C-alpha positions in Angstrom: -83.8 -10.2 61.1 -86.0 -7.4 60.0 -88.8 -9.5 58.4 -89.1 -12.0 61.3 -92.4 -11.9 63.0 -94.0 -14.2 65.7 -96.1 -17.0 64.5 -98.8 -15.8 66.8 -98.8 -12.2 65.7 -102.1 -11.0 64.3 -102.7 -11.6 60.6 -101.7 -9.1 58.0 -103.8 -8.4 55.0 -101.3 -10.2 52.7 -101.4 -13.4 54.8 -103.2 -16.4 53.3 -102.8 -20.2 53.5 -100.0 -19.9 50.7 -98.0 -17.0 52.0 -97.2 -14.7 54.9 -96.1 -11.1 55.2 -92.7 -11.6 56.8 -91.1 -14.7 58.0 -93.2 -16.8 60.5 -90.7 -19.7 60.8 -89.6 -20.3 64.4 -85.9 -20.7 63.3 -85.3 -19.0 59.9 -81.6 -19.8 60.0 -82.4 -23.5 59.4 -85.3 -23.0 56.9 -84.5 -24.7 53.6 -86.0 -21.7 51.7 -84.0 -19.0 53.6 -82.6 -16.6 51.1 -84.2 -18.2 48.0 -85.0 -15.6 45.4 -88.7 -14.9 45.0 -89.5 -17.4 47.8 -88.0 -16.0 51.0 -89.3 -12.9 52.7 -85.7 -11.9 53.5 -84.8 -11.8 49.7 -88.1 -10.4 48.3 -88.6 -6.7 48.1 -92.2 -7.0 49.3 -91.3 -9.0 52.3 -93.6 -11.9 51.4 -92.8 -15.5 52.3 -94.0 -17.9 49.7 -93.2 -21.0 51.7 -94.5 -20.6 55.2 -93.9 -23.3 57.8 -95.8 -26.6 57.5 -97.7 -25.7 60.6 -98.9 -22.4 59.0 -102.3 -23.8 57.9 -103.3 -24.6 61.4 -101.9 -21.4 62.9 -103.6 -19.3 60.1 -107.0 -20.8 60.8 -106.6 -20.2 64.6 -105.5 -16.6 64.0 -108.4 -16.1 61.6 -110.9 -17.4 64.2 -109.3 -15.3 66.9 -109.7 -12.1 64.7 -113.3 -13.0 64.1 -114.0 -13.5 67.8 -112.1 -10.3 68.9 
């Protein structure tokens, strides 16, 4: 899965609370949005996931804090 990245990977410039660059789901195969046109990173040309995991807000804030402290 070319667009799959670890949830704990450093933030990309395109990452926000609403989207991620690449798929940060732990198991994309069972994601309800997997393959959805214009939603899933695997079906979008830009590789953006418009429906990150529910846990993403907490993970995003942690990664943002880690980046500031690094």
